[in-house]
FIPA-735019 format. One record per residue: residue number from 1; residue in one letter; x, y, z of N, C-alpha, C in turn. Coordinates in Angstrom, 2 decimals. Layout:
N
  pos  code       nu       nv       nw      cau      cav      caw       cu       cv       cw
  NUM     A        X        Y        Z        X        Y        Z        X        Y        Z
...
// end
This chain:
300
  pos  code       nu       nv       nw      cau      cav      caw       cu       cv       cw
    1     X   -15.38   -15.51    -2.96   -15.98   -14.11    -2.16   -15.35   -14.21    -0.39
    2     X   -15.49   -13.52    -0.16   -14.74   -13.06     1.73   -15.57   -12.53     2.80
    3     X   -15.16   -12.61     3.76   -15.54   -11.70     5.06   -15.09   -10.48     4.78
    4     X   -15.63    -9.03     4.38   -14.84    -8.03     3.96   -14.43    -7.02     5.57
    5     X   -14.96    -8.05     6.47   -14.41    -6.82     7.73   -13.06    -6.82     7.59
    6     X   -12.46    -6.07     7.99   -11.01    -5.27     8.49   -10.47    -5.62     6.90
    7     X   -11.18    -5.31     5.64   -10.34    -5.01     4.47   -10.19    -3.60     4.38
    8     X   -11.31    -2.54     4.86   -10.61    -0.92     4.15   -11.85    -0.85     3.26
    9     X   -12.13     0.51     2.81   -12.71     0.81     1.64   -12.42     0.74     0.34
   10     X   -11.50     0.43     0.63   -10.57     0.92    -0.99   -10.22    -0.87    -1.58
   11     X    -9.82    -1.55    -0.69    -9.74    -2.88    -1.14   -11.54    -3.84    -1.53
   12     X   -11.91    -3.37    -0.92   -13.44    -3.94    -0.58   -14.20    -3.51    -1.85
   13     X   -14.09    -2.13    -2.27   -13.86    -1.64    -3.64   -13.46    -2.19    -5.00
   14     X   -11.96    -2.89    -4.46   -11.20    -3.03    -5.93   -11.95    -4.13    -6.11
   15     X   -11.88    -4.92    -4.82   -12.99    -6.76    -4.77   -13.75    -6.64    -5.56
   16     X   -14.37    -6.12    -5.51   -16.84    -5.67    -5.87   -16.64    -5.00    -7.18
   17     X   -15.42    -4.30    -7.55   -15.62    -4.26    -8.97   -15.35    -5.13    -9.94
   18     X   -13.86    -5.75    -9.54   -13.45    -7.23   -10.28   -13.94    -8.23   -10.16
   19     X   -15.22    -8.32    -9.53   -15.65    -9.76    -9.53   -17.00    -9.66   -10.42
   20     X   -17.65    -8.30   -10.11   -18.32    -7.67   -11.02   -18.42    -7.96   -12.46
   21     X   -17.28    -6.98   -12.39   -16.22    -7.47   -14.43   -16.38    -9.21   -14.60
   22     X   -15.66    -9.17   -14.18   -15.70   -11.32   -14.03   -17.64   -11.51   -14.01
   23     X   -18.39   -10.99   -13.66   -19.71   -12.24   -13.45   -20.13   -11.49   -14.44
   24     X   -20.29   -10.32   -15.16   -20.42    -9.91   -16.45   -19.81   -10.21   -17.94
   25     X   -18.88   -11.07   -17.81   -17.89   -11.04   -18.22   -18.50   -13.21   -19.20
   26     X   -18.31   -13.55   -17.52   -19.32   -15.03   -17.32   -20.20   -15.05   -18.42
   27     X   -21.14   -13.74   -17.76   -22.86   -13.75   -18.65   -22.46   -13.54   -20.14
   28     X   -21.34   -13.10   -20.91   -20.90   -13.04   -22.24   -21.71   -11.46   -22.56
   29     X   -21.90   -10.45   -21.72   -22.45    -8.86   -21.63   -21.45    -8.23   -22.08
   30     X   -21.73    -7.30   -22.80   -21.14    -6.04   -22.92   -21.14    -5.36   -22.52
   31     X   -20.64    -3.77   -22.11   -21.04    -3.12   -21.20   -21.84    -2.35   -21.47
   32     X   -22.26    -2.22   -22.95   -23.29    -1.29   -23.35   -24.53    -2.13   -23.44
   33     X   -24.78    -2.91   -23.69   -25.80    -4.59   -23.27   -26.27    -4.54   -21.97
   34     X   -25.27    -4.35   -20.76   -25.56    -4.03   -19.44   -26.71    -2.41   -18.89
   35     X   -25.68    -1.39   -19.65   -26.37    -0.02   -19.38   -27.78    -0.23   -20.22
   36     X   -27.82    -1.17   -21.48   -29.24    -0.07   -21.83   -30.57    -1.29   -21.20
   37     X   -29.76    -2.92   -20.70   -31.23    -3.40   -20.22   -31.21    -2.71   -18.59
   38     X   -30.39    -2.27   -18.32   -30.22    -1.29   -16.74   -30.76     0.00   -16.51
   39     X   -31.64     0.77   -18.40   -31.65     1.97   -18.92   -30.78     2.87   -18.01
   40     X   -29.19     2.76   -18.11   -28.47     3.94   -18.10   -27.65     3.63   -18.95
   41     X   -27.04     4.93   -18.85   -26.34     5.82   -19.78   -25.10     4.69   -19.96
   42     X   -24.05     4.90   -20.68   -23.05     3.92   -20.82   -21.95     4.36   -20.24
   43     X   -21.66     6.20   -20.26   -20.66     6.48   -19.15   -21.45     6.40   -17.24
   44     X   -22.64     5.82   -17.06   -23.04     5.85   -15.76   -22.29     4.42   -15.36
   45     X   -22.52     3.41   -16.50   -22.07     2.09   -15.64   -20.85     1.38   -16.04
   46     X   -20.14     2.56   -16.79   -18.59     2.73   -16.78   -17.94     3.44   -15.50
   47     X   -18.22     4.56   -15.02   -17.86     4.46   -13.83   -17.94     4.03   -12.50
   48     X   -19.39     3.16   -12.57   -19.53     2.24   -12.22   -18.65     1.15   -11.37
   49     X   -18.12     0.44   -12.99   -17.52    -0.56   -13.43   -15.55    -0.38   -13.36
   50     X   -15.65     1.05   -13.23   -14.34     1.64   -13.09   -13.73     1.69   -11.35
   51     X   -15.03     1.83   -10.95   -14.81     2.33    -9.35   -15.45     3.65    -9.17
   52     X   -15.23     4.29   -10.25   -15.20     6.08    -9.85   -16.81     6.01    -9.15
   53     X   -17.68     5.31    -9.21   -18.87     6.15    -8.64   -19.67     4.83    -7.82
   54     X   -20.42     5.41    -7.00   -20.69     4.54    -6.17   -21.33     3.12    -6.49
   55     X   -22.04     2.52    -6.63   -22.75     1.10    -6.44   -23.73     0.84    -5.61
   56     X   -25.12     1.62    -5.64   -26.31     1.66    -4.79   -26.33     0.17    -4.33
   57     X   -27.55    -0.08    -3.44   -27.79    -1.22    -3.35   -29.24    -1.75    -3.97
   58     X   -29.93    -0.58    -5.00   -30.94    -1.76    -6.02   -29.92    -1.92    -6.95
   59     X   -29.37    -1.10    -6.81   -28.67    -1.32    -8.58   -27.49    -2.81    -8.90
   60     X   -27.02    -2.67    -7.25   -26.21    -4.31    -7.49   -27.02    -5.35    -7.15
   61     X   -28.39    -5.29    -6.69   -29.20    -5.80    -6.43   -29.50    -6.44    -8.01
   62     X   -29.59    -5.18    -9.12   -30.44    -5.74   -10.42   -29.25    -6.21   -11.01
   63     X   -27.38    -5.77   -11.37   -26.54    -5.88   -11.85   -26.53    -7.89   -11.81
   64     X   -26.50    -8.28   -10.66   -26.78    -9.62    -9.93   -27.73   -10.29   -10.84
   65     X   -29.05    -9.93   -10.83   -30.19   -10.82   -11.36   -29.77   -10.82   -12.60
   66     X   -29.30    -9.93   -13.47   -29.25    -9.89   -14.67   -27.88   -10.81   -14.88
   67     X   -26.91   -11.01   -13.89   -25.63   -11.77   -14.56   -25.69   -12.98   -13.68
   68     X   -26.65   -13.96   -13.28   -27.58   -14.86   -12.90   -27.33   -15.62   -11.71
   69     X   -26.79   -14.23   -10.87   -26.34   -14.90    -9.12   -27.85   -14.86    -8.75
   70     X   -27.72   -16.05    -8.18   -29.26   -16.79    -7.25   -28.86   -17.46    -5.93
   71     X   -27.20   -17.15    -5.30   -27.20   -17.94    -4.24   -27.44   -16.56    -3.21
   72     X   -28.07   -16.78    -2.38   -28.39   -15.64    -1.56   -27.22   -15.56    -0.43
   73     X   -26.87   -16.23    -0.37   -24.77   -15.89     0.72   -24.10   -14.99    -0.43
   74     X   -23.66   -15.36    -1.62   -23.07   -14.81    -2.50   -23.73   -13.07    -2.55
   75     X   -24.85   -12.72    -2.77   -25.39   -11.57    -3.08   -25.51   -11.20    -1.70
   76     X   -25.96   -12.17    -0.94   -25.37   -11.15     0.93   -23.92   -10.28     1.17
   77     X   -22.88   -11.54     0.93   -21.45   -10.56     0.64   -21.30    -9.41    -0.40
   78     X   -21.62    -9.51    -1.65   -21.14    -8.72    -2.20   -21.91    -7.18    -2.16
   79     X   -23.11    -7.17    -1.31   -24.22    -6.27    -0.63   -22.81    -5.79     0.19
   80     X   -22.65    -6.84     1.09   -21.65    -6.03     2.64   -20.19    -5.10     1.92
   81     X   -19.66    -5.84     0.61   -18.49    -5.85    -0.15   -18.96    -3.96    -0.25
   82     X   -20.04    -3.92    -0.87   -20.61    -2.40    -2.12   -20.69    -1.71    -0.59
   83     X   -21.15    -1.76     0.70   -21.63    -1.02     1.69   -20.43    -0.99     2.42
   84     X   -19.39    -1.35     2.81   -17.98    -1.45     3.22   -17.48    -0.34     2.65
   85     X   -17.59    -0.52     0.61   -16.89     0.20    -0.29   -17.17     1.98    -0.23
   86     X   -18.51     1.95     0.28   -18.68     3.45     1.06   -18.49     4.27     1.97
   87     X   -17.76     3.42     2.23   -18.00     3.78     4.29   -16.72     5.06     3.85
   88     X   -16.18     6.56     4.51   -15.50     6.80     4.50   -13.53     6.35     5.09
   89     X   -12.59     6.24     4.53   -11.63     6.07     4.89   -10.71     6.73     6.28
   90     X   -10.47     6.00     6.89   -10.19     6.58     8.65    -9.48     7.78     7.91
   91     X    -8.18     8.01     6.92    -6.74     8.10     6.47    -7.47     9.81     6.08
   92     X    -8.45    10.03     5.44    -8.83    11.19     4.94    -9.05    11.96     5.99
   93     X    -9.10    12.02     7.51    -8.47    13.03     8.60    -7.73    13.97     8.41
   94     X    -6.48    12.80     7.95    -5.31    13.17     7.96    -4.93    13.66     6.98
   95     X    -4.81    13.45     5.58    -4.87    13.73     4.40    -5.57    13.73     3.68
   96     X    -5.38    14.85     3.23    -6.36    15.08     1.86    -5.15    16.43     0.41
   97     X    -3.90    16.03     0.74    -3.46    15.93    -0.64    -3.88    16.02    -1.69
   98     X    -2.71    16.64    -2.48    -2.95    16.20    -4.28    -2.03    14.69    -4.40
   99     X    -1.73    14.25    -3.77    -0.78    13.22    -4.45    -1.75    11.67    -4.06
  100     X    -2.72    11.98    -5.84    -3.81    10.83    -5.64    -3.27     9.04    -5.73
  101     X    -1.97     9.15    -6.30    -1.25     7.86    -5.81    -1.02     7.51    -4.36
  102     X    -0.70     8.49    -3.44    -0.01     7.79    -2.16    -1.47     7.93    -1.53
  103     X    -2.64     8.35    -2.00    -3.82     8.23    -1.20    -4.64     6.87    -1.43
  104     X    -4.49     6.62    -2.34    -5.00     5.28    -2.80    -3.65     4.27    -2.10
  105     X    -2.50     4.85    -2.19    -1.92     3.65    -1.88    -2.37     3.63     0.12
  106     X    -2.67     4.46     0.71    -3.03     4.53     1.90    -4.47     3.82     2.32
  107     X    -5.17     3.57     1.27    -6.66     2.45     1.45    -5.92     1.47     1.15
  108     X    -4.82     1.20     0.19    -4.76    -0.37    -0.28    -4.25    -1.00     0.81
  109     X    -3.06     0.17     1.40    -2.01    -0.28     2.98    -2.93    -0.68     4.10
  110     X    -4.26    -0.22     4.11    -5.22    -0.72     5.40    -5.68    -1.87     4.93
  111     X    -5.70    -2.81     3.71    -6.29    -3.87     4.17    -5.78    -5.22     3.31
  112     X    -4.20    -4.91     3.78    -3.09    -5.65     2.85    -2.50    -6.54     4.18
  113     X    -2.70    -7.79     3.18    -2.12    -9.46     4.44    -0.72    -9.40     4.34
  114     X    -0.52    -8.62     3.80     1.06    -8.38     3.60     1.20    -7.35     3.34
  115     X     3.00    -6.95     3.51     3.99    -5.76     2.67     4.94    -5.96     2.88
  116     X     6.46    -6.15     0.96     7.18    -5.81     1.23     7.64    -4.45     0.96
  117     X     8.58    -4.40     1.33     9.35    -2.61     1.87    10.44    -2.98     1.34
  118     X    11.11    -1.73     0.36    12.33    -1.74     0.17    12.51     0.31     0.20
  119     X    13.10     0.20     0.77    14.00     2.02     0.87    15.15     1.67     0.87
  120     X    15.62     2.77     0.18    17.04     3.08     0.15    17.48     4.47     0.54
  121     X    16.49     5.75     1.54    16.72     6.47     1.84    16.51     7.29     3.21
  122     X    15.02     6.40     3.76    14.97     6.92     5.29    14.19     5.84     5.71
  123     X    14.51     5.41     6.74    13.10     4.56     7.45    12.01     4.51     7.34
  124     X    11.18     2.98     6.64    10.52     3.40     6.25     9.59     3.54     7.19
  125     X     8.19     4.02     6.78     7.36     5.14     7.49     6.91     4.20     8.64
  126     X     6.65     3.03     8.50     5.79     2.30     9.06     6.10     2.09    10.64
  127     X     7.34     2.46    10.33     9.02     1.81    11.74     9.91     3.54    12.12
  128     X     8.61     4.54    11.41     9.39     6.05    12.27     8.98     6.01    13.83
  129     X    10.14     6.69    15.01     9.61     6.98    15.93     9.27     8.29    15.65
  130     X     8.36     8.84    16.41     7.87    10.43    16.32     8.84    11.34    16.17
  131     X     9.63    11.40    16.81    10.82    12.11    16.80    11.35    12.21    15.21
  132     X    11.76    10.81    14.68    12.62    10.59    13.11    11.27    11.31    12.37
  133     X    10.22    11.41    12.68     8.96    11.24    11.75     8.67    13.21    11.15
  134     X     9.47    13.12    12.54     9.25    15.02    12.81    10.41    15.74    12.04
  135     X    11.07    15.26    12.31    13.18    15.79    11.46    12.80    15.58    10.35
  136     X    12.06    14.34     9.81    11.80    14.26     8.43    11.47    15.22     7.69
  137     X    10.00    15.81     7.98     8.68    16.59     7.81     9.36    17.83     7.90
  138     X    10.15    18.49     8.40    10.47    19.56     9.23    11.38    20.02     7.50
  139     X    12.47    18.77     6.85    12.97    19.48     5.91    12.69    19.98     4.94
  140     X    11.04    19.41     4.69    10.57    20.25     3.41     9.60    21.68     4.09
  141     X    10.39    22.13     4.99     9.65    23.37     5.38     8.52    23.39     4.89
  142     X     7.20    22.81     5.70     5.86    22.76     5.36     5.53    23.58     6.64
  143     X     4.30    23.95     6.42     3.85    24.64     7.71     3.72    24.04     8.74
  144     X     3.56    24.84    10.22     3.86    23.05    11.20     2.32    22.64    10.93
  145     X     1.22    23.42    10.84     0.07    22.62    11.07     0.05    21.12     9.64
  146     X     1.12    21.00     8.65     0.96    20.02     7.93     2.05    19.06     8.35
  147     X     2.74    19.62     9.02     4.08    18.37     9.74     2.97    18.02    10.67
  148     X     2.31    18.30    11.31     1.12    17.29    12.46     0.61    16.84    12.24
  149     X     0.02    16.79    10.79    -1.12    15.81    10.16    -0.38    14.88     9.73
  150     X     0.70    15.65     9.03     1.27    13.73     8.35     2.24    13.17     9.42
  151     X     2.78    13.74    10.94     3.52    12.65    11.34     1.98    12.13    12.15
  152     X     1.01    12.53    13.14    -0.32    12.18    12.94    -0.76    11.08    12.19
  153     X    -0.80    11.37    10.79    -0.98    10.22    10.49    -0.29     9.13    10.32
  154     X     1.20     9.23    10.55     2.05     8.12    10.02     2.09     7.31    11.50
  155     X     1.97     7.60    12.51     1.31     7.35    14.23    -0.19     5.96    14.11
  156     X    -0.81     6.86    13.14    -1.97     6.32    13.22    -2.13     4.74    12.37
  157     X    -0.98     5.08    11.05    -0.90     4.39    10.18    -0.43     2.97    11.07
  158     X     0.78     3.16    12.04     1.93     2.26    12.93     0.73     1.19    13.59
  159     X    -0.16     3.13    14.56    -0.82     2.17    15.49    -1.95     1.07    14.59
  160     X    -2.69     1.08    13.73    -4.06     0.13    13.23    -3.05    -0.95    12.76
  161     X    -1.41    -0.71    12.06    -0.69    -2.16    11.83    -0.99    -2.84    12.49
  162     X     0.08    -2.28    14.02    -0.15    -3.43    14.81    -1.28    -4.47    15.20
  163     X    -2.65    -3.24    14.90    -3.62    -4.41    15.43    -3.47    -5.08    14.60
  164     X    -3.51    -5.24    13.31    -4.16    -6.51    12.16    -2.33    -6.96    11.94
  165     X    -1.53    -6.65    12.18    -0.16    -7.60    12.21    -0.31    -7.86    11.74
  166     X    -0.17    -7.45     9.56     0.39    -8.39     8.76     1.43    -8.65     8.39
  167     X     1.69    -9.83     7.26     2.89    -9.93     7.38     3.51    -8.85     6.86
  168     X     5.51    -8.55     7.26     5.90    -7.27     6.95     7.14    -7.90     6.74
  169     X     7.81    -7.47     5.26     9.12    -7.70     5.60     9.70    -6.35     4.56
  170     X    10.40    -6.09     5.64    11.60    -4.81     4.98    12.75    -5.28     4.80
  171     X    13.02    -4.02     3.85    14.55    -4.24     3.24    14.80    -2.76     3.19
  172     X    15.95    -2.55     3.96    16.64    -0.54     4.16    18.54    -1.40     3.75
  173     X    18.15    -0.23     3.17    19.81     0.15     2.55    20.66     0.46     3.94
  174     X    21.68    -0.16     3.57    22.64     0.24     4.78    23.66     1.87     5.51
  175     X    23.38     2.05     3.78    23.24     3.62     4.07    22.89     4.76     4.99
  176     X    21.42     4.41     5.36    20.10     4.68     5.68    20.48     4.82     7.83
  177     X    21.60     3.37     7.87    21.77     3.69     9.65    23.05     4.39     9.85
  178     X    23.71     4.93     8.23    24.92     5.44     8.79    25.12     7.21     8.66
  179     X    23.42     7.58     8.28    23.51     8.83     7.96    22.83     9.78     9.68
  180     X    23.72    10.42    10.38    23.31    10.90    11.18    21.51    12.02    10.87
  181     X    20.51    11.88    12.51    19.56    12.58    11.72    18.63    13.07    12.93
  182     X    20.14    14.31    12.71    19.91    15.10    14.24    20.19    14.05    15.73
  183     X    19.25    14.23    16.59    19.75    13.72    17.99    18.84    12.24    18.15
  184     X    17.88    12.70    17.07    16.89    10.96    17.40    17.03     9.82    16.38
  185     X    18.24     9.37    15.45    18.68     8.50    15.51    18.82     7.33    16.63
  186     X    20.13     7.53    17.40    19.81     6.29    18.08    18.67     5.60    18.76
  187     X    17.70     6.72    19.20    16.21     6.23    19.74    15.74     5.42    18.71
  188     X    15.64     5.58    17.40    15.70     5.82    16.52    15.82     4.03    15.98
  189     X    16.38     3.59    15.89    17.08     1.95    16.14    16.98     1.50    17.02
  190     X    17.07     1.84    18.13    16.46     1.10    19.30    14.75     0.55    19.09
  191     X    14.42     1.78    18.45    13.24     1.12    18.04    13.26     0.33    17.20
  192     X    13.68     0.38    16.01    13.27    -0.29    15.09    13.78    -2.26    15.37
  193     X    14.85    -2.35    16.49    15.04    -3.76    16.81    14.14    -4.24    17.72
  194     X    13.50    -3.19    18.66    11.83    -3.81    19.00    11.06    -3.95    18.33
  195     X    10.96    -3.49    17.40     9.75    -3.95    16.54    10.00    -4.34    15.46
  196     X    11.39    -5.16    15.89    11.96    -6.16    14.49    11.69    -7.65    15.75
  197     X    11.62    -7.52    16.96    11.26    -8.73    16.98     9.61    -9.17    17.22
  198     X     8.70    -8.23    16.94     7.43    -8.56    16.41     7.89   -10.30    15.62
  199     X     6.99   -11.05    15.84     6.46   -12.00    14.96     6.23   -12.08    13.63
  200     X     5.38   -10.93    13.33     4.78   -10.76    11.96     5.51    -9.76    10.67
  201     X     6.50    -9.40    11.61     8.06    -8.55    11.06     9.24    -8.96    10.87
  202     X     9.96    -8.88     9.50    10.81    -9.38     9.31    11.75    -8.11     8.59
  203     X    13.20    -7.69     8.78    14.18    -6.97     8.69    14.93    -7.11     8.30
  204     X    15.50    -6.66     7.31    16.93    -6.76     7.16    17.31    -5.61     6.55
  205     X    19.40    -5.90     6.45    19.39    -4.80     5.87    20.42    -4.64     4.60
  206     X    20.37    -3.80     3.56    21.40    -4.36     2.52    22.64    -3.46     2.75
  207     X    23.56    -4.74     2.42    24.71    -3.72     3.14    25.63    -3.25     1.95
  208     X    26.64    -2.48     2.34    27.05    -1.22     1.41    27.83    -2.18     0.28
  209     X    28.56    -3.60     0.34    29.30    -4.06     0.16    28.48    -5.01    -0.83
  210     X    26.81    -4.87    -1.10    26.05    -5.77    -2.09    26.32    -5.18    -3.40
  211     X    26.85    -3.15    -3.16    27.07    -2.88    -4.63    25.76    -2.54    -5.26
  212     X    25.93    -2.51    -6.55    24.65    -2.39    -7.59    23.67    -3.62    -7.35
  213     X    22.51    -2.34    -7.37    21.60    -3.41    -6.79    19.89    -3.37    -7.59
  214     X    18.67    -3.88    -7.33    17.63    -2.85    -8.35    16.67    -2.39    -6.98
  215     X    17.18    -2.30    -6.65    16.90    -0.88    -5.54    17.07     0.41    -5.00
  216     X    18.12     0.49    -6.49    18.54     1.79    -6.74    17.89     2.42    -7.81
  217     X    17.15     2.01    -8.03    15.56     2.40    -9.31    14.45     2.91    -8.36
  218     X    14.59     2.84    -6.80    13.92     4.06    -5.63    13.36     2.86    -4.50
  219     X    12.49     3.45    -4.20    11.64     3.36    -2.97    10.97     2.27    -3.97
  220     X     9.83     1.18    -2.77     8.53     0.47    -3.26     8.23    -0.21    -2.58
  221     X     6.91    -0.58    -2.63     5.82    -1.31    -1.45     5.07    -2.57    -2.43
  222     X     5.62    -3.47    -1.81     4.50    -4.17    -3.32     3.27    -5.23    -1.49
  223     X     2.65    -4.86    -1.93     1.57    -4.77    -0.81     0.60    -6.47    -1.85
  224     X     0.18    -7.32    -0.71    -0.35    -8.37    -0.91    -1.87    -8.33    -0.11
  225     X    -2.69    -9.46    -1.18    -3.87    -9.28    -0.01    -4.52   -10.86    -0.51
  226     X    -3.89   -11.65    -0.50    -3.73   -14.12    -0.01    -4.41   -13.94    -1.32
  227     X    -5.70   -14.52    -1.38    -6.38   -15.23    -3.12    -7.28   -13.92    -3.32
  228     X    -7.14   -12.96    -2.50    -8.55   -12.31    -2.63    -8.13   -11.10    -3.62
  229     X    -7.14   -10.29    -4.55    -7.13   -10.05    -5.37    -5.61    -9.90    -5.76
  230     X    -5.11    -9.32    -6.84    -3.34    -9.21    -6.97    -2.90    -8.10    -6.53
  231     X    -1.27    -8.06    -6.28    -0.46    -7.54    -5.73    -1.07    -6.17    -5.97
  232     X    -0.46    -5.35    -4.98    -0.59    -3.89    -5.78     1.15    -3.25    -5.49
  233     X     1.63    -2.52    -6.42     2.60    -1.93    -6.19     2.97    -0.35    -6.07
  234     X     3.30    -0.09    -5.20     3.83     1.66    -5.18     5.44     2.10    -4.99
  235     X     5.16     2.30    -5.83     6.64     2.79    -6.03     6.81     4.49    -5.28
  236     X     7.46     5.45    -4.50     7.59     5.65    -3.63     8.35     7.36    -4.81
  237     X     7.67     8.59    -4.42     8.86     9.49    -5.25     9.41     9.65    -6.41
  238     X     8.77     8.71    -7.20     8.79     7.96    -8.75     8.14     9.13    -9.59
  239     X     9.50     9.78   -10.31     9.17    11.02   -11.79     8.66    12.13   -11.00
  240     X     9.87    12.77    -9.64     8.80    13.57    -8.80     7.42    13.29    -8.25
  241     X     7.12    12.17    -8.28     6.00    12.63    -7.19     5.73    11.26    -7.50
  242     X     4.58     9.79    -6.60     4.65     8.78    -6.37     3.52     8.14    -7.73
  243     X     3.62     6.66    -7.87     3.16     6.14    -8.88     2.46     4.93    -7.92
  244     X     1.44     4.63    -8.42     0.41     3.08    -7.65     0.35     2.19    -8.89
  245     X     0.46     1.46    -8.90     0.58     0.10    -9.92    -0.87    -0.67    -9.74
  246     X    -2.27    -1.10   -10.05    -2.61    -1.94    -9.64    -3.52    -2.89   -10.61
  247     X    -4.32    -3.63   -10.24    -5.21    -4.42   -11.58    -5.48    -3.61   -12.29
  248     X    -6.01    -2.65   -11.79    -7.01    -1.88   -12.32    -6.27    -0.71   -13.33
  249     X    -5.25    -0.76   -12.95    -4.88     0.36   -13.83    -4.02     1.26   -12.71
  250     X    -3.27     2.42   -13.07    -2.03     3.02   -12.82    -2.90     4.12   -11.86
  251     X    -1.91     5.11   -10.70    -2.36     6.77   -10.64    -1.55     6.67   -10.24
  252     X    -1.14     7.97   -10.55    -0.31     8.73   -10.43     1.08     9.14   -11.45
  253     X     2.23     9.88   -10.94     3.17    10.59   -11.98     3.54     9.94   -12.76
  254     X     4.11     9.84   -13.74     3.56     8.99   -15.52     3.23     7.30   -15.28
  255     X     1.48     7.61   -15.12     1.40     6.72   -15.29     0.54     6.11   -15.92
  256     X     0.84     7.10   -17.53     0.38     6.89   -18.94     1.01     6.31   -19.37
  257     X     2.92     6.11   -18.52     3.89     5.18   -18.82     4.15     3.23   -19.21
  258     X     2.78     2.94   -17.80     3.11     1.93   -17.71     1.56     1.15   -18.10
  259     X     2.25     0.50   -19.48     1.38    -0.36   -20.13     0.61    -1.83   -19.92
  260     X     1.69    -1.71   -19.12     1.64    -3.48   -18.50     1.54    -3.64   -17.15
  261     X     0.55    -3.08   -16.48     0.99    -3.31   -15.17     1.61    -4.39   -14.64
  262     X     0.29    -5.55   -15.05     1.04    -6.47   -14.13     2.47    -7.20   -14.72
  263     X     2.68    -6.80   -15.44     4.21    -7.34   -16.00     5.10    -5.72   -15.05
  264     X     4.94    -5.09   -15.08     5.81    -4.02   -14.49     5.54    -4.48   -12.77
  265     X     4.75    -5.03   -12.35     4.50    -5.55   -10.77     5.70    -7.34   -10.78
  266     X     5.44    -7.89   -11.76     6.11    -8.81   -11.63     7.34    -8.23   -11.72
  267     X     8.18    -7.64   -12.12     9.59    -7.02   -12.23     9.82    -6.74   -11.08
  268     X     8.90    -6.06   -10.28     9.27    -5.44    -8.53     9.37    -6.60    -7.87
  269     X     8.56    -8.30    -8.43     8.36    -9.25    -7.37     9.74   -10.08    -7.14
  270     X    10.13   -10.31    -8.86    11.50   -10.77    -9.61    12.68    -9.34    -8.20
  271     X    12.00    -8.03    -8.46    13.31    -7.41    -8.32    13.64    -7.63    -6.34
  272     X    12.85    -7.54    -5.61    12.45    -7.76    -4.03    13.13    -8.98    -3.64
  273     X    12.98   -10.35    -5.08    13.56   -11.25    -4.51    15.02   -11.54    -4.69
  274     X    16.15   -10.77    -5.53    16.78   -10.60    -6.24    17.80    -9.80    -4.40
  275     X    16.69    -9.05    -3.87    17.33    -7.86    -2.99    17.18    -9.30    -1.63
  276     X    16.60    -9.69    -1.40    16.25   -10.65    -0.51    17.56   -11.85    -0.46
  277     X    17.83   -11.81    -1.58    19.22   -12.62    -1.73    20.76   -12.09    -0.90
  278     X    20.35   -10.37    -1.57    21.60   -10.00    -1.43    21.41    -9.76     0.20
  279     X    20.80    -9.47     1.46    20.10    -8.56     2.29    20.97    -9.24     3.20
  280     X    21.35    -9.03     4.11    21.69    -9.20     5.55    21.10   -10.47     5.89
  281     X    21.15   -11.49     7.07    19.64   -12.28     7.43    19.83   -10.98     8.93
  282     X    18.51   -11.21     9.67    17.73   -10.54    10.50    19.16   -10.09    12.06
  283     X    19.56   -12.02    11.92    20.23   -11.36    13.41    21.38   -10.64    12.84
  284     X    22.80   -10.69    11.96    22.78   -10.44    11.09    22.75    -8.52    10.88
  285     X    21.42    -8.32    10.01    20.81    -7.17    10.62    20.74    -5.96    11.74
  286     X    20.54    -7.31    13.38    20.30    -6.82    14.03    21.44    -6.06    14.74
  287     X    22.54    -7.02    14.72    24.12    -7.00    14.86    24.49    -5.81    14.26
  288     X    24.36    -4.99    13.59    25.15    -3.82    12.69    24.19    -2.98    13.22
  289     X    22.79    -3.04    13.53    22.05    -1.71    14.03    23.08    -1.62    15.25
  290     X    23.33    -2.21    16.33    24.11    -2.27    17.45    25.02    -1.75    16.47
  291     X    26.09    -1.71    15.67    26.59    -1.11    15.49    27.23     0.80    15.23
  292     X    25.82     0.67    14.43    25.23     1.75    13.95    25.62     2.96    15.11
  293     X    24.31     2.66    16.05    24.42     3.06    17.41    25.38     3.14    18.32
  294     X    26.11     2.62    17.94    27.42     2.84    19.06    28.17     3.99    18.11
  295     X    28.30     3.75    17.30    28.88     4.69    16.11    27.71     6.69    15.95
  296     X    26.84     6.46    16.01    26.60     7.59    16.08    26.62     7.86    18.03
  297     X    26.23     7.31    18.63    27.04     8.09    20.40    27.83     8.42    20.36
  298     X    28.73     7.95    19.35    30.69     7.91    19.87    30.66     9.70    19.06
  299     X    29.82     9.98    18.37    30.11    11.40    17.74    29.61    12.47    18.56
  300     X    28.19    11.99    19.50    27.93    13.37    20.02    28.53    14.08    21.45
// end
C-alpha cells in the first residue's frame, strides 16, 4: 500500500480494486459469497470490483471487515484511495470525446512514475510546441473550438508532467525530423533540444539506416508505476482507434482481440528494448536534430 497523493483518480481506482480482489481471494471468498454477506446483488458487487461503480466509505469498511483487515493504518490508506478514486479527473475539462481508450490513458499517464514512448509519425504530444500541436490538429479539419480544447489539453499535460517529472524515455523515428510541418518545425526541434536536457528525460532517434523494426507496428506508450501496479500499454491509432491494455483488461478498438493482456504488454516491453539497441545515443540524437534544423531553415 502507498500514499495515494499525486497518483490521480484513475491510478488510485486501479490500485484499490486490485487490492480488494487480492484480499477477497486471500479470504477464500467468491463474489457471490461476498454479495450475499453484504446483502447486495451480484451485479452490484461485480461493478464495484471491476471499477465501474464507485465504492463508498461504509461499503468499503464493510468489505474490509469481511476480509479480515484489522490494521487501522491499512484501513485508512484504502479509504484514502477510495476517496481519491472518486475525484474528478482534471482532463475532463478538456476532453469528453468518444475515444474511451485515450480518456483512460490520460488518467493513467497522470499517475505514472515512468513513461516509455515510441513514435514514428509525429513528435510525441508531451514534447510538442503549441504551434506544432495546432498544425497537427488542423490536418483533421476539426471545428476551431475542438482544436483549441485539444491543444489546451496537450499543454496542460506538459505543465503537469513538468511538475511531477516522472522518468521519461522517448524514441522517435528519424523520418519525423525530415518532414516539414509548415514553418513551425525549426522552433519545435529547438524546443526538443531544451526538453531533452532535463534530468528526467531521455531522448533518442531511431535512424533510417536501422531498417525494419518493431516500431513499424505503430506508435505506443508503456506507463510504469513502480511496485504499485503492473505496467499499462497504450497503442495509438491502432485499427482506426486507440487501444489501452492494462491488468484489468483492455479498452478501445480491437479490445476483444487481446486475450492475454500481460503477454501483450510483455511483447511491447521486449520490443522497446530492441528499439533502444537500434536507436542513436542521446548526444548523437541531438546532433541529428541540429542537422535537421539547418536543413529545414535552408529550405525556407
